[in-house]
C-alpha positions in Angstrom: 10.7 16.3 5.8 10.4 17.6 2.2 8.2 15.7 -0.3 8.9 15.7 -4.0 5.7 16.3 -6.0 5.5 14.2 -9.1 2.9 14.0 -11.9 1.8 10.6 -13.2 2.6 9.2 -15.7 6.2 9.6 -14.7 8.7 11.0 -17.2 12.0 9.2 -17.9 13.7 12.2 -16.3 11.7 11.9 -13.1 12.5 8.2 -12.8 16.2 8.8 -13.4 16.4 11.3 -10.6 14.5 9.5 -7.9 16.6 8.0 -5.1 15.9 5.4 -2.5 14.4 6.9 0.6 12.9 10.0 -1.0 9.3 10.8 0.0 7.0 11.7 -2.9 3.5 12.9 -3.5 2.0 11.5 -6.7 -0.7 13.3 -8.6 -2.4 11.9 -11.7 -3.7 8.5 -12.7 -2.7 5.2 -11.2 -3.9 1.7 -12.1 -4.5 -1.0 -9.5 -3.6 -4.7 -10.0 -3.4 -7.6 -7.6 -2.7 -11.3 -8.0 -5.7 -12.3 -10.2 -5.2 -9.3 -12.5 -1.5 -10.1 -12.8 -2.3 -13.7 -13.8 -4.6 -12.4 -16.5 -2.0 -9.9 -17.7 0.6 -12.7 -17.9 -1.7 -15.0 -19.8 -2.6 -12.3 -22.3 1.0 -11.4 -22.9 2.1 -15.0 -23.2 -0.6 -15.5 -25.9 0.7 -12.5 -27.8 -2.4 -10.4 -27.0 -2.4 -6.8 -25.9 -3.6 -5.8 -22.5 -7.0 -4.2 -21.9 -5.1 -1.1 -20.5 -2.0 0.7 -21.7 0.6 0.5 -18.9 3.4 2.3 -20.8 4.8 5.0 -18.5 2.2 4.2 -15.9 2.2 3.2 -12.2 0.5 0.0 -10.9 -0.7 0.1 -7.3 -1.0 -3.2 -5.6 -4.3 -2.7 -3.8 -7.8 -4.1 -3.8 -9.9 -1.2 -2.6 -12.9 -1.7 -0.4 -16.4 -0.5 -1.5 -17.0 3.2 -0.8 -19.2 4.4 2.0 -22.0 6.7 1.0 -20.7 10.0 -0.4 -17.1 8.6 -0.8 -15.2 7.9 -4.0 -13.6 4.7 -2.7 -13.2 2.8 0.6 -9.9 1.9 2.2 -7.1 1.5 -0.4 -4.0 0.2 1.4 -1.1 -1.6 -0.2 -0.9 -5.4 -0.4 2.3 -7.5 -0.1 4.2 -7.1 -3.3 6.2 -10.3 -3.3 3.1 -12.2 -4.4 3.4 -10.5 -7.8 7.1 -11.2 -8.2 6.7 -14.1 -10.6 4.8 -11.8 -13.0 6.7 -8.5 -12.5 9.9 -8.7 -14.6 8.0 -9.7 -17.7 5.2 -7.2 -17.1 7.8 -4.4 -16.8 9.7 -5.5 -19.9 6.6 -6.0 -22.1 4.5 -3.0 -21.1 7.0 -0.2 -20.3 5.6 0.1 -16.8 7.3 3.1 -15.0 6.5 2.3 -11.4 4.9 0.1 -8.9 3.4 0.8 -5.5 3.2 -1.8 -2.8 4.7 -2.9 0.5 7.6 -5.1 1.3 10.9 -6.1 -0.3 11.1 -7.6 -3.8 13.0 -10.6 -5.2 16.3 -10.3 -6.9 14.8 -10.9 -10.4 12.4 -8.0 -9.8 15.1 -5.7 -8.6 17.2 -6.5 -11.7 14.1 -5.7 -13.9 13.7 -2.3 -12.0 17.3 -1.4 -12.9 17.3 -2.8 -16.5 14.0 -1.1 -17.5 14.3 2.0 -15.3 11.2 1.2 -13.2 10.7 2.6 -9.7 9.3 0.8 -6.7 7.4 2.9 -4.3 6.3 1.8 -0.8 3.0 3.0 0.6 2.3 2.7 4.3 0.5 -0.5 5.3 -2.3 0.0 7.7 -3.1 3.5 6.3 -5.7 2.4 3.8 -8.3 5.0 4.9 -5.7 7.8 4.7 -4.5 6.7 1.3 -8.1 6.4 0.1 -8.7 10.0 1.0 -6.1 11.0 -1.7 -8.2 9.3 -4.4 -10.5 11.7 -6.2 -12.0 9.4 -8.8 -12.1 5.6 -9.2 -13.5 3.5 -12.0 -13.1 -0.1 -13.1 -11.3 -0.4 -16.4 -11.1 -4.1 -16.8 -11.7 -7.5 -15.2 -14.9 -6.3 -13.4 -15.7 -9.9 -12.5 -12.7 -9.9 -10.1 -14.5 -7.6 -7.7 -12.0 -5.7 -5.5 -9.2 -7.3 -7.6 -10.5 -5.7 -10.8 -8.2 -3.2 -12.4 -9.2 0.3 -11.4 -8.1 3.6 -12.7 -7.5 6.0 -9.8 -7.2 9.7 -10.0 -5.0 10.7 -7.1 -3.8 14.0 -5.6 -0.8 14.1 -3.3 -0.7 10.4 -2.8 2.1 9.7 -0.3 4.8 7.2 -1.1 8.5 6.5 -0.5 11.0 5.4 -3.1 11.8 2.0 -1.9 13.9 0.8 -4.8 15.2 3.2 -7.4 16.3 2.7 -11.0 19.9 2.2 -9.9 19.0 -0.5 -7.5 19.2 1.5 -4.3 17.0 -0.5 -1.9 15.6 0.9 1.4 15.0 -2.7 2.6 18.7 -3.3 2.4 20.4 0.1 2.7 18.2 1.3 5.6 19.0 -1.6 8.0 22.7 -1.5 7.0 22.9 2.2 7.8 21.1 1.6 11.1 23.6 -1.1 12.1 26.5 1.2 11.5 25.2 3.7 14.1 
């Protein structure tokens, strides 16, 4: 199967042409954020403060990487369940200009509407493949919230990081469309 190679940050044109089910290889910088970081982001935005990292046009990866083994850049870096961030996601997309999110699992209807309204893509990474995904990370550094340990916000330099477009900017949704197509067979 053919993979579409994309440079991060994503351009508006890239996002507009991605479709549900496409397999992509991402190269560039990603930022990590899980539950605790999302709470801090939400609190800062609610207080009218700017975030400690500029997310405009960027991709957030829902992961909490494990510590690296000797000689490695990072440990396992698999995706975490995305629905836990649903309560923060629509506002975060709207207020920051976030271009994409990587996680696993379907999203709530409010989040899907935000993806469509603000032209944000949702990518799925393969759960259980954290070591493989970690091998695509060339550099990793904490950029904020160091006190959160593995839930700190990291900047990751990735090369050919494999993802699938799970929900596109038009609302195409693999979690809905895939099973529906399977049932028609």
